[in-house]
C-alpha positions in Angstrom: 4.7 9.7 6.8 7.9 7.6 8.4 11.1 7.2 6.6 13.2 3.8 7.6 16.3 3.3 5.7 15.5 4.9 2.0 12.2 3.8 2.0 8.9 5.4 3.0 6.1 3.2 5.2 3.0 5.4 5.2 -0.2 4.3 7.0 -3.2 5.1 5.2 -6.6 4.5 7.2 -8.5 1.9 8.2 -8.0 -1.5 6.5 -12.2 -2.0 6.6 -12.5 1.3 4.2 -13.9 0.1 1.0 -13.3 3.4 -0.6 -9.9 4.1 0.3 -9.2 0.8 -0.9 -10.5 1.6 -4.3 -9.0 4.8 -4.4 -5.4 3.2 -3.4 -6.0 0.8 -6.7 -6.9 3.6 -8.9 -3.6 5.6 -7.8 -1.5 2.6 -8.4 -2.7 1.9 -11.6 -3.1 5.6 -12.8 1.0 5.7 -11.8 1.8 2.9 -13.9 2.1 -0.1 -11.5 1.8 -3.4 -11.8 0.4 -6.1 -9.4 3.5 -8.7 -9.0 2.4 -10.9 -6.1 -0.6 -11.1 -3.7 -1.1 -13.5 -0.6 -3.7 -13.3 2.1 -4.3 -15.3 5.4 -5.9 -15.4 8.8 -4.1 -15.7 12.3 -6.7 -15.8 15.1 -8.9 -12.8 14.8 -6.7 -11.3 12.4 -7.1 -11.1 8.4 -3.7 -10.1 6.7 -3.2 -9.4 2.9 -0.2 -8.0 1.3 0.2 -7.0 -2.1 3.8 -6.4 -4.3 3.2 -4.0 -7.1 6.4 -2.9 -9.6 6.5 0.4 -10.6 9.1 2.6 -12.8 11.0 3.4 -9.3 10.6 0.0 -7.3 8.4 -2.6 -5.9 5.6 -1.0 -3.2 4.0 -3.4 -0.8 0.7 -2.6 0.1 -0.5 -4.4 3.6 -3.6 -4.7 5.4 -4.1 -6.1 8.4 -6.6 -5.8 11.1 -6.8 -3.6 14.0 -3.4 -2.6 12.0 -4.8 -0.7 9.0 -4.2 -0.1 5.5 -0.2 1.0 4.6 2.1 1.2 1.5 5.8 1.2 2.0 8.5 1.0 -0.6 10.9 3.5 -2.1 10.3 7.3 -1.7 10.2 7.9 -5.2 7.4 5.1 -5.6 5.5 5.7 -2.8 5.1 9.5 -2.6 3.6 10.0 -6.4 0.8 7.1 -5.1 0.3 9.1 -1.7 -0.3 12.1 -3.4 -3.0 11.3 -6.0 -4.5 9.9 -2.8 -4.6 13.6 -1.3 -2.4 12.3 1.9 
């Protein structure tokens, strides 16, 4: 886990891993997070999506990008419980 200025940015795995995405969604919902915003786009051969989730401990951002992977970023207190639910 990389820590940057009070927040965590955790690479979870491949962006195309459907089981991982489903597990991440379940972990977010189980932790009480609610979806605030979502966008997606295409740039050349890259698909990019971003979701903002509101938690009791702050906003977390889930990003999926072709060739980069799936990641979650936000305050440590908000990210850590989600990552632990994933067993990472």
